[in-house]
VEXVOLO-522380 format. One line per field, with one value per residue (C-alpha): residue number from 1; residue in one letter; chain; x negated, y negated, z. Coordinates in Angstrom, 1 decimal, always signed. Example, Ala and Ser with C-alpha at 12.3 -4.5 7.8 and 13.67 -1.06 7.14 Angstrom:
2
num 1_2
residu A_S
chaine A_A
u -12.3_-13.7
v +4.5_+1.1
w +7.8_+7.1
***
This chain:
379
num 1_2_3_4_5_6_7_8_9_10_11_12_13_14_15_16_17_18_19_20_21_22_23_24_25_26_27_28_29_30_31_32_33_34_35_36_37_38_39_40_41_42_43_44_45_46_47_48_49_50_51_52_53_54_55_56_57_58_59_60_61_62_63_64_65_66_67_68_69_70_71_72_73_74_75_76_77_78_79_80_81_82_83_84_85_86_87_88_89_90_91_92_93_94_95_96_97_98_99_100_101_102_103_104_105_106_107_108_109_110_111_112_113_114_115_116_117_118_119_120_121_122_123_124_125_126_127_128_129_130_131_132_133_134_135_136_137_138_139_140_141_142_143_144_145_146_147_148_149_150_151_152_153_154_155_156_157_158_159_160_161_162_163_164_165_166_167_168_169_170_171_172_173_174_175_176_177_178_179_180_181_182_183_184_185_186_187_188_189_190_191_192_193_194_195_196_197_198_199_200_201_202_203_204_205_206_207_208_209_210_211_212_213_214_215_216_217_218_219_220_221_222_223_224_225_226_227_228_229_230_231_232_233_234_235_236_237_238_239_240_241_242_243_244_245_246_247_248_249_250_251_252_253_254_255_256_257_258_259_260_261_262_263_264_265_266_267_268_269_270_271_272_273_274_275_276_277_278_279_280_281_282_283_284_285_286_287_288_289_290_291_292_293_294_295_296_297_298_299_300_301_302_303_304_305_306_307_308_309_310_311_312_313_314_315_316_317_318_319_320_321_322_323_324_325_326_327_328_329_330_331_332_333_334_335_336_337_338_339_340_341_342_343_344_345_346_347_348_349_350_351_352_353_354_355_356_357_358_359_360_361_362_363_364_365_366_367_368_369_370_371_372_373_374_375_376_377_378_379
residu M_R_K_P_Q_Q_F_T_N_V_L_S_I_V_L_L_L_Y_G_F_L_L_S_I_S_L_L_S_G_A_F_K_L_L_G_K_E_F_A_E_S_L_F_A_H_T_E_N_P_F_V_G_L_F_V_G_I_L_A_T_A_L_V_Q_S_S_S_F_T_T_S_L_V_V_G_L_V_S_A_G_T_L_G_V_Q_A_A_V_P_L_I_M_G_A_N_I_G_T_T_V_T_N_T_L_V_S_M_G_H_L_T_R_D_E_E_F_E_R_A_F_A_G_A_T_V_H_D_F_F_N_F_M_L_V_L_F_F_L_P_L_E_I_A_T_G_F_L_R_K_T_A_T_W_A_T_Q_L_L_H_G_S_S_S_G_A_E_F_T_S_P_V_K_V_I_T_K_P_V_V_K_W_C_E_H_F_L_T_G_D_T_S_I_M_Q_L_S_P_Q_I_A_A_I_V_L_I_V_V_S_L_G_L_L_F_L_C_L_S_G_L_V_K_V_L_R_A_T_L_T_S_T_V_E_N_V_I_D_R_F_V_T_R_S_P_L_F_G_I_L_L_G_F_A_V_T_F_L_V_Q_S_S_S_I_T_T_S_F_M_I_P_L_I_A_A_N_L_V_Q_L_Q_Q_V_F_Y_I_T_M_G_A_N_I_G_T_T_F_T_S_I_L_A_S_L_A_A_D_R_P_E_A_L_T_I_A_L_V_H_F_L_F_N_V_S_G_M_V_I_F_L_A_V_P_A_L_R_V_L_P_P_R_M_A_T_R_F_A_S_M_A_V_K_S_K_R_Y_A_L_V_Y_V_L_G_I_F_F_G_L_P_L_V_M_V_L_V_Y_N_M_I_K_G_I
chaine A_A_A_A_A_A_A_A_A_A_A_A_A_A_A_A_A_A_A_A_A_A_A_A_A_A_A_A_A_A_A_A_A_A_A_A_A_A_A_A_A_A_A_A_A_A_A_A_A_A_A_A_A_A_A_A_A_A_A_A_A_A_A_A_A_A_A_A_A_A_A_A_A_A_A_A_A_A_A_A_A_A_A_A_A_A_A_A_A_A_A_A_A_A_A_A_A_A_A_A_A_A_A_A_A_A_A_A_A_A_A_A_A_A_A_A_A_A_A_A_A_A_A_A_A_A_A_A_A_A_A_A_A_A_A_A_A_A_A_A_A_A_A_A_A_A_A_A_A_A_A_A_A_A_A_A_A_A_A_A_A_A_A_A_A_A_A_A_A_A_A_A_A_A_A_A_A_A_A_A_A_A_A_A_A_A_A_A_A_A_A_A_A_A_A_A_A_A_A_A_A_A_A_A_A_A_A_A_A_A_A_A_A_A_A_A_A_A_A_A_A_A_A_A_A_A_A_A_A_A_A_A_A_A_A_A_A_A_A_A_A_A_A_A_A_A_A_A_A_A_A_A_A_A_A_A_A_A_A_A_A_A_A_A_A_A_A_A_A_A_A_A_A_A_A_A_A_A_A_A_A_A_A_A_A_A_A_A_A_A_A_A_A_A_A_A_A_A_A_A_A_A_A_A_A_A_A_A_A_A_A_A_A_A_A_A_A_A_A_A_A_A_A_A_A_A_A_A_A_A_A_A_A_A_A_A_A_A_A_A_A_A_A_A_A_A_A_A_A_A_A_A_A_A_A_A_A_A_A_A_A_A_A_A_A_A_A_A_A_A_A_A_A_A_A_A_A_A_A
u +28.1_+29.8_+31.6_+29.4_+26.3_+27.9_+28.6_+25.1_+23.7_+25.9_+25.0_+21.4_+21.6_+23.4_+20.8_+17.9_+19.3_+19.6_+16.0_+14.9_+16.7_+15.4_+11.8_+12.0_+13.4_+10.6_+8.0_+9.4_+9.3_+5.8_+4.2_+6.0_+4.3_+0.9_+1.3_+0.5_-3.3_-3.4_-1.0_-3.1_-6.3_-4.6_-3.2_-5.6_-6.7_-3.2_-3.5_-5.0_-2.0_-4.1_-5.6_-2.1_-1.2_-3.9_-3.2_+0.4_-0.9_-3.2_-0.9_+1.9_-0.4_-1.6_+1.6_+3.3_+6.4_+7.2_+10.2_+7.7_+5.6_+8.5_+10.2_+7.0_+6.6_+10.3_+9.4_+6.4_+8.3_+11.0_+8.4_+7.1_+3.8_+3.8_+5.2_+7.5_+5.1_+2.3_+4.6_+5.8_+2.5_+2.6_+6.2_+4.9_+2.0_+4.4_+6.3_+3.1_+1.8_+5.0_+4.4_+1.3_+3.7_+5.3_+1.8_+0.5_+3.5_+2.5_-0.8_+1.0_+1.2_-2.6_-3.3_-0.7_-1.6_+1.8_+3.7_+1.0_+1.1_+4.9_+4.7_+1.8_+3.6_+6.9_+5.0_+2.9_+5.8_+6.8_+3.3_+3.2_+6.6_+5.6_+2.1_+3.9_+6.3_+3.5_+1.5_+4.5_+6.0_+2.9_+1.6_+5.0_+5.6_+2.2_+2.9_+6.6_+7.8_+10.7_+11.5_+10.8_+13.0_+15.8_+15.9_+15.8_+18.9_+20.7_+19.7_+21.1_+24.5_+24.7_+23.7_+25.9_+25.0_+23.2_+26.5_+28.6_+28.9_+25.8_+25.4_+25.2_+24.0_+25.9_+22.5_+21.1_+23.9_+23.2_+19.3_+18.5_+19.5_+17.0_+14.2_+14.8_+14.8_+11.5_+9.9_+11.1_+10.0_+6.4_+6.0_+8.7_+7.9_+10.0_+8.5_+6.0_+4.0_+3.5_+1.2_-0.1_+1.8_-1.1_-1.3_+2.5_+2.6_+0.1_+2.2_+5.3_+3.5_+2.3_+5.8_+7.7_+5.4_+5.7_+9.4_+9.6_+7.6_+9.5_+12.9_+12.2_+10.6_+13.6_+16.1_+14.4_+14.4_+18.0_+19.3_+17.3_+18.5_+22.0_+22.0_+19.2_+21.5_+24.1_+21.5_+19.9_+23.4_+24.3_+20.9_+21.1_+24.7_+24.7_+21.1_+21.4_+24.1_+23.5_+20.7_+23.1_+24.2_+20.5_+19.9_+23.0_+22.0_+18.5_+19.9_+22.5_+20.2_+17.6_+20.1_+21.4_+18.1_+16.4_+13.3_+12.4_+9.6_+12.1_+14.2_+11.1_+9.6_+12.7_+12.3_+8.7_+9.6_+12.6_+10.5_+7.6_+10.1_+11.2_+14.7_+14.8_+13.1_+10.5_+12.8_+15.6_+13.2_+12.2_+15.8_+16.2_+13.0_+14.4_+17.4_+15.2_+13.2_+16.5_+17.9_+14.8_+15.1_+18.1_+15.9_+14.3_+17.7_+19.0_+15.9_+16.4_+19.8_+17.8_+15.6_+15.8_+14.9_+16.6_+13.2_+13.3_+16.5_+14.7_+11.7_+14.1_+16.0_+12.7_+12.1_+15.6_+15.3_+11.9_+13.2_+16.5_+14.9_+12.5_+15.2_+17.1_+14.1_+13.3_+17.0_+17.3_+14.2_+14.4_+10.8_+9.9_+12.0_+9.7_+6.5_+6.0_+6.9_+4.6_+1.7_+2.4_+2.5_-0.9_-2.4_-1.1_-2.6_-6.0_-5.5_-4.6_-7.9_-9.9_-8.5_-11.0_-9.1_-6.1_-8.1_-10.1_-6.9_-5.2_-8.2_-9.3_-6.1_-4.2_-7.1_-10.6_-9.9_-7.6_-9.9_-12.9_-11.2_-10.0_-13.6_-15.3_-12.9_-13.4_-17.3_-17.2_-15.0_-17.2_-20.3
v -144.8_-142.2_-139.3_-136.6_-138.4_-138.8_-135.0_-134.3_-136.5_-134.9_-131.5_-132.3_-133.8_-130.6_-128.2_-130.4_-130.6_-126.8_-126.4_-128.7_-126.8_-123.6_-124.8_-125.3_-121.9_-120.3_-122.3_-121.0_-117.5_-117.8_-118.9_-116.1_-113.7_-115.2_-114.4_-116.4_-116.1_-118.1_-120.6_-121.3_-121.8_-124.0_-126.4_-126.3_-129.9_-131.2_-130.3_-133.9_-136.2_-139.0_-136.7_-135.4_-139.0_-139.5_-136.2_-137.4_-140.8_-139.1_-136.4_-138.9_-141.4_-138.6_-137.3_-140.8_-139.5_-139.3_-137.1_-134.4_-134.6_-134.5_-131.7_-129.9_-130.3_-129.2_-126.1_-125.3_-125.8_-123.6_-120.9_-121.2_-122.2_-125.7_-126.7_-129.6_-131.5_-131.2_-132.2_-135.4_-137.4_-136.0_-137.5_-140.8_-140.7_-140.0_-143.1_-145.1_-143.3_-144.0_-147.7_-147.4_-147.1_-150.5_-152.0_-150.5_-151.9_-155.4_-155.1_-155.5_-159.2_-159.4_-161.9_-164.5_-165.9_-167.2_-164.1_-161.8_-163.6_-163.2_-159.6_-158.5_-160.0_-158.2_-155.0_-155.2_-156.2_-152.6_-151.6_-153.9_-152.8_-149.2_-149.9_-151.5_-148.6_-146.1_-148.3_-148.3_-144.8_-142.6_-143.4_-143.2_-139.9_-138.6_-139.7_-138.7_-136.6_-139.1_-138.4_-134.6_-134.2_-136.4_-134.5_-131.2_-132.1_-133.2_-130.0_-128.0_-129.9_-129.4_-125.7_-125.0_-123.6_-120.3_-118.6_-120.2_-120.2_-120.1_-122.6_-121.2_-123.4_-123.2_-124.0_-120.8_-118.8_-120.0_-119.9_-116.8_-114.3_-115.9_-116.0_-112.3_-111.4_-113.2_-111.5_-108.1_-108.8_-109.7_-107.1_-104.4_-100.8_-100.4_-103.7_-103.6_-106.4_-104.7_-107.6_-107.8_-110.1_-112.6_-112.8_-112.9_-115.8_-117.7_-117.2_-118.4_-121.4_-122.5_-121.9_-123.6_-126.7_-127.1_-126.6_-129.1_-131.7_-131.3_-131.4_-134.5_-136.2_-135.1_-136.4_-139.8_-140.0_-139.1_-141.1_-144.1_-143.9_-143.6_-146.3_-148.8_-151.5_-151.1_-151.5_-154.5_-156.3_-155.5_-156.7_-160.0_-160.7_-159.7_-159.8_-163.1_-162.1_-160.9_-158.8_-155.9_-156.0_-155.9_-152.9_-151.1_-151.9_-150.5_-147.4_-146.8_-147.2_-145.1_-142.3_-142.4_-142.3_-140.2_-142.4_-145.3_-146.1_-146.8_-149.0_-151.1_-151.1_-152.5_-155.5_-156.4_-158.0_-159.8_-161.3_-162.1_-164.1_-165.8_-164.5_-163.0_-164.0_-162.1_-161.8_-160.3_-157.8_-156.8_-156.0_-153.9_-152.1_-151.2_-149.6_-147.8_-146.2_-144.8_-143.7_-141.6_-139.5_-137.8_-135.9_-134.1_-133.6_-132.1_-129.9_-128.6_-127.2_-124.6_-123.6_-120.6_-122.1_-124.9_-126.4_-127.5_-129.7_-131.0_-132.4_-133.9_-135.7_-136.9_-138.7_-140.1_-141.3_-142.7_-145.1_-145.9_-146.7_-148.9_-150.8_-151.2_-152.6_-155.1_-156.3_-156.7_-158.7_-161.9_-162.6_-159.2_-159.8_-162.5_-160.8_-158.3_-161.0_-163.5_-161.0_-160.0_-163.6_-164.4_-161.3_-162.1_-165.6_-164.0_-161.4_-164.0_-165.9_-162.7_-159.9_-157.5_-157.7_-156.2_-153.5_-152.5_-152.5_-150.0_-147.7_-148.0_-147.7_-145.1_-143.0_-143.7_-144.1_-141.1_-138.9_-139.9_-139.4_-135.9_-134.9_-136.4_-134.6_-131.3_-131.7_-132.6_-129.8_-127.3_-128.3
w -49.1_-51.3_-49.6_-51.1_-49.8_-46.4_-46.3_-47.4_-44.6_-41.9_-43.1_-43.0_-39.4_-38.3_-39.8_-38.5_-35.0_-35.0_-36.1_-33.4_-30.7_-32.2_-32.1_-28.3_-27.7_-29.9_-28.1_-24.8_-25.9_-27.4_-24.1_-22.3_-24.5_-23.7_-20.0_-16.9_-17.1_-20.4_-19.0_-15.8_-17.9_-20.6_-18.2_-15.4_-16.0_-15.6_-11.8_-11.6_-12.0_-13.6_-16.1_-16.9_-17.4_-19.9_-21.7_-22.2_-23.6_-26.0_-27.2_-27.9_-29.6_-31.9_-33.1_-32.8_-31.1_-27.4_-28.5_-29.7_-26.5_-24.0_-26.0_-25.9_-22.1_-21.8_-23.6_-21.4_-18.2_-19.6_-20.2_-16.6_-18.2_-16.6_-13.3_-12.8_-10.6_-13.1_-15.9_-14.4_-15.2_-18.8_-19.2_-17.8_-20.3_-23.2_-22.2_-22.7_-25.7_-27.8_-27.7_-30.1_-33.1_-32.9_-32.0_-35.2_-37.1_-35.8_-37.4_-40.7_-39.9_-39.2_-42.0_-40.9_-37.6_-36.4_-37.4_-36.0_-32.6_-32.4_-33.7_-31.5_-28.4_-29.4_-29.7_-26.4_-24.3_-24.5_-23.5_-20.4_-19.2_-19.4_-17.8_-14.8_-14.5_-14.2_-11.9_-9.6_-9.9_-10.3_-6.9_-5.4_-7.0_-5.8_-2.3_-2.0_-5.0_-5.3_-9.1_-8.9_-5.7_-7.0_-10.4_-8.7_-6.6_-9.7_-11.5_-8.7_-8.9_-12.7_-12.5_-9.5_-6.2_-5.8_-4.7_-7.4_-11.1_-13.3_-16.1_-19.5_-22.2_-25.6_-27.1_-25.9_-27.4_-30.9_-30.6_-28.5_-31.2_-33.6_-31.1_-30.2_-33.8_-34.4_-31.4_-32.7_-36.1_-35.0_-32.1_-32.4_-32.8_-35.9_-37.4_-40.2_-38.4_-35.0_-33.8_-30.2_-27.9_-27.9_-31.8_-32.0_-29.5_-31.7_-34.7_-32.8_-31.4_-35.0_-36.3_-33.5_-33.5_-37.2_-37.0_-34.1_-36.0_-39.3_-37.7_-35.6_-38.6_-40.9_-38.2_-37.9_-41.8_-42.3_-39.4_-40.5_-44.1_-42.8_-40.1_-40.9_-42.6_-39.8_-37.1_-38.6_-39.0_-35.3_-34.0_-36.1_-35.0_-31.2_-30.0_-28.5_-25.9_-22.4_-21.1_-20.5_-24.2_-25.3_-23.1_-24.3_-27.9_-27.4_-25.8_-28.5_-31.5_-29.9_-29.0_-32.6_-34.4_-31.6_-31.6_-29.4_-31.9_-34.6_-32.4_-31.2_-34.6_-36.1_-33.9_-35.1_-38.4_-36.8_-34.0_-36.5_-38.5_-35.4_-35.6_-32.1_-28.9_-27.0_-23.9_-26.0_-27.4_-23.8_-22.9_-26.1_-25.1_-21.8_-23.5_-26.0_-23.1_-21.7_-25.2_-25.9_-22.7_-24.3_-26.7_-23.8_-22.1_-25.4_-25.4_-22.0_-23.1_-25.2_-22.2_-20.0_-16.7_-14.8_-14.3_-17.9_-17.1_-14.0_-16.0_-18.5_-15.6_-14.4_-17.7_-17.5_-13.8_-14.4_-17.0_-15.4_-12.1_-13.8_-15.5_-12.3_-10.4_-13.3_-13.5_-9.7_-9.3_-11.7_-11.3_-12.8_-15.9_-17.3_-16.2_-19.2_-21.9_-20.2_-20.2_-23.7_-24.8_-23.2_-24.7_-28.1_-28.1_-27.3_-30.0_-32.7_-31.8_-32.1_-34.1_-32.6_-29.3_-30.9_-32.7_-29.5_-27.5_-29.8_-30.3_-26.6_-24.6_-26.7_-28.0_-26.7_-23.0_-22.6_-24.6_-22.5_-19.3_-20.2_-21.4_-18.3_-16.0_-17.7_-17.6_-13.9_-13.1_-15.0_-13.1
***
């Protein structure tokens, strides 16, 4: 790559990264303008952890990005709109919802049975892994608050004790002036706009969500264009090494491209072509799950409240704990690949299984559960 192009790519990454962080700060400021009453009514249904889980799945499946959902949750927690306890199931749901992308990518091999069977297994191994994590950790979290309490303890260590120094994020230093200017521009007494706080909040929400989506999409596009060939060469050369290397590889790639969907989707054509094995894809998937948590950790640096860092650490601990359990118990390591293989063999015999699975698990079931819950609650 020529030096002018390298400079352009680096500059683009810096600007897009700043825009991403700014969008989180804008979102936090917008929800503060709306007040507590709006927040309570908007997220009343997330008081039920199972409904919160389905909301996380549906939101992530719709926007095709767990980074978007988790960053949004961080912004809401930062604004005090959403409590950490209610946010935990949303984070778990985002972990499941993000797997829809590589499952859809596997559909590109639908007309070639052998390729499709391998590709669909390579995609759904991520699904089954995340399903098993949620089945274990969600009841545990409801019963004990393990993830929330551990993350709160870690946040207190990072922020310092109540009598000690207070953490000041450098990200806040560079984003807060812009947020204040935007708020003053929309609502200030000397502003030509002079909007009510509610209308100004709606404007800021629209702007922040648009900026968040554009910046994340732009980051993925620029990073992918910069790193794709390198990533494919590394995977092709080293993927047959130890499980730990596969996990580190999945983590590193996802951290660089800020998208687990990109990492896992890279693997679909490789496994369809029988260049990598399903068990190796599974280890890379574990690493990708951990790598994607750094987006929410990064977003929490732009937040006003320490609870934002707490929910970001919940995301990290959820995936790290799952990896540790699966590595510590050899029998568990083969379970998601085995389940994915059996399901893929069913799907290749009847393609409707694959279509019903994607539409039902990621869209239909979550939507129905949320609507039914709201109807029952309204009675």
